[in-house]
N, C-alpha and C positions, 0 to 999 in steps of 0.2 A: 095852243098859244103858241105865238111869233117867237122868233129867236130872240127878236129885240125885248119883247116882254118877258121871258125867261131869264135874260141877262139883268132887266132891272128888278125883277124879284129876287134873285140872289144877291143883289146889291144891298136891298134893304133888308134881308136876313142879316146878313154880315154888320150891317151898322146898328141893328138892333143887338144883336149878340156881343158886340164889343161895349154899348152903351151898358147891358148888364152885367157884365164882367167888371166894368167901371163901377157901376153903384152897389156891388156885393162888396159888403165888409170884409176885410182879411181875417182868417181864422187864425186864433191864438192857438199857436200849435207846442206853445211851452209855457206852463206856467211858473211864475216867480215864487219861489217859499218864502215863507215870513223871514227865516234865520237870512237868505238872501237879501231880501228887501233891506232888512235891519242893517246888514252889512253894507248895503250900498248907500244907505241914507247917514248910519253912524260907522263911519270905517274905524275909528279910534274903540268902537265897543269891544273889540277881540282882545286888544292890549290889555283894556283896564280888566276883562276877565280873568286873563292868564296871570297878572299881576295879583289880582284878589287870590285866586287859588294858592298861588305860590304862598302868600304870605300866611294863609290859614296853614297849609302844609308844615311851614316851620313852626308857627306857634303850636303847632299838634306836638311836634317833636320833642319841642322845648318845653310842654308839657305845663302850659302858661295857666297860672292860677291868679284870678282877681276875688279881692276880698276887702271887706270894710273892717275897719278896727273900731274901736270904742270910742277913738277921738273923730269918728267920720272921715277918715283918711282912706282913701282907696289905695290898696298895695296891690300891685302885680310883680308875682314871682314867678320863676321859671326854674326847671329842675333840669340837671345836666344831661344831654342826649345820651350819653353812656347807660341811662338806666333803661333805656328801650332796646339796648343791645346786649345779647349774650356775651359775656366776657371770652368764654371759652366753650369747647365742647368736650363732652367727656371722650376718651379714648382708652379703652380697657386692655386692648392687646398689649401685651408686653410690660405693662405696669403692675406694682405691688398695689395691691387692693386692701381697703379698709372700710369700716363700717362705721359713720359718724349717728352717735345716739344721744336722745334729749331726753331728760328725767323731768318730772313733777309738774309738767303744764297741761294743756296749754294756757298760755296767760295772753289775755287781750291785750296787755300793754306791751309786752316784748315779742311774744310768738310771731305775729304779722310782721315786723320788721325784719325776725331771721327767716322766714318766709321767701321776703323780696329779696336777700341775700342769695338763698339757696338757687332761687330760680335764675337770677343773675350769674352766678357761677355753674350752674347747671349741674346741681348735686342734689342727690336724692338723700333722704336720711331716714332713720326710723324714731319713732316719738313713743316712747314710754311714758302713756299718760294715766295721771291720777284720774280716778273715776268720778272724784267730786269735782276735778276741774273741767273735765270732759262734760259732765253734766252741766254746769255754768256756760259753756262755751261750744254748746253743739254745731253753731255754723262754721266755728273756727275748725272744729274736728273734722267736719265734711270737707274745707277746703285744703286743710292739709292733705287727705288722702286724693280729692281731685288733682292736687298739683304732682302726684307721684310719687309721694312720701308712705311711708309703711307707718300704720297704727298700731301701737301694741299695748299691751297693760303693764302698771305700775301698781296694781292693787287700788280700792278705792280710797282708803285714808292715810295712807303712807306709816301703818303702824308696823312694827316690829314684829312680823307673823310668828317667831320663834319663842316670844315672849310673852304670848296671848294666849290662851284656850284654843285648841285646835279647831273645835265648833266655830268659834270667832274669826279665825283665821281664814277657815273656808268660807264663810258668810261674806267677809272682805273681799276675798278673790272673785266670788260669784257674782257680788253686787257690780264691781266693776267691768267685769266681761258682758253683763246685762246692760248696764249703761251704755257700753261702746257698742254694743249689737243694737240697741233702740236707735242710735244715732246713725249708725252706717249700715244696719240690715246685715251683718255678720259678725261674728264674735272675733276677737283678736287671736292671732294665731300665734303669738310670741307672749312672755310675761317676765318681768323683771322683779323679784322679790325688793323690797326697801331695804337699803343697806346692804344689799347683797345676801341677807340673811335668810338661811333655808335648813330644812333637813328632808328627810325622806316622806315623810309625811306631806308636808308643804308642796314638794315638788309634785308628788301625786296628787294633790288637791288642784294643783294648777291645770293639770291635764292639757298642757303645752310645752314646747320647748323652754328651757328655762335659761335665759340669756343674762349673763355676769359681764363683765369687761376685762380687758388686759391692758389698757390705759386709761388711768384716772386722771383728768386734768386737773384736779384739785380746785375746779372752778369755783364752787360754793365756798370755799375757803379762803384762797387769795385774793378772788375777785380782782384781778390784774389782768389785764388782757396780755401785756408781754410775758407776765409768769405764765399764762394758760397756753400760749403757743410754746414756750422753752419747755415746759412739762412734757407736752404731748410729744415734741419732736425728740426729746430725750428717751420716749418710751416706745415710739411708734414702730411697729414691723407689719410684714408682709401677713394680711389674715386677722388684725388688730380689730377689736372692738374698740372704740374711744367714748368714754364716759364726760357728757356735759349735760348741763340744765338748762332748759330755754326760759325760766323765769327770772334770769340774773341779766339785767342789762351788760354787765361787762363782758358776760360769757359770750351774748349774742354780737358784741361790739368785736371780740375777738376772731369770730368765725371767718369772716373774707380773708384776713392776715394767715391764719390756720391753713386755710384750703390753698391759699397761693403758694404759702412755704412748702406744705406737704408735696404739691403739685411738682415745686421745684426740684423735689428732692425724688420725685419718679414714683408718687402714690396716685392712686385715683379713687373714687369715693362711690359706694354702693351702700344700697339698705341690708340689713341682715339677710333677709332672704336670698337677694340677689346673689350675695357674697356666698352664702351657702351653695346656691345654684351653680354658680361659677367654678367653685371648688370641689364639688361633686359629693358634697358633704350633706346626707339625708339627716334633717333634724328630728329628734326623736322627742315624743312627749315625756316628761319627766326628767330629760336630760339636762345635765348643766354645761353651758358652754361659755368658756372665757374668752374665747376667740375662733375662729374659722379656719381650720387647717385641713387640709385632704389627710 
């Protein structure tokens, strides 16, 4: 092939190459995501989404409740944001310690309100339950223990154990323990006799430490929130066991103020067992305890 023919052939090859390059569709080197396409087409969508999420979060914090009344009116109510925040944290070091105890429950009407208060205040308590009340409210019994409170026995029917035959007293004590065991899977480790009445035979039949009290709030008698707080603070002391009843609305209403007042005076709250552990006191079966002191 002559030099002229070779030059002509190379020219044709270059022309064909350029034509092929021009006719080849460009490769899509970057795929655009669905979110990117939406962002390009609807640039205002992100702002709407952020505002919506913000509104939902605020309504959740306010605990928005929407309900319909008998008059077919829609009501929207909100709860205070404080209900979602613990008011304080327990600090036990350097504090005078006391045990808050509640008898005769649990009550489906008042105990849940008390549990809410105790949760907000970060206070554990010991509940001396009647077997008959526990049997009627098993879910509430489980909730009490699940929230870190101590479940103890106050016997089955709140009988005066020293005024009935010993066999009947033993049956009452054992039935309550069985009811609580059926609900929680374990027997109560503490018992409080009704009215605090006991004797050596009763204490032996209980087969647990026998817990009385050193501070009687008299909440069952005066049913006045101010009086309950005042009485408690006049008798409170380090290692005290405080007696209250979670079946009275006024008692439950007094608890927030009582906790705050005691804390200002340098006290903090524990369960009976926790108090005994901190004070290094071994609670013995059949023994009486009015307070927990080393």
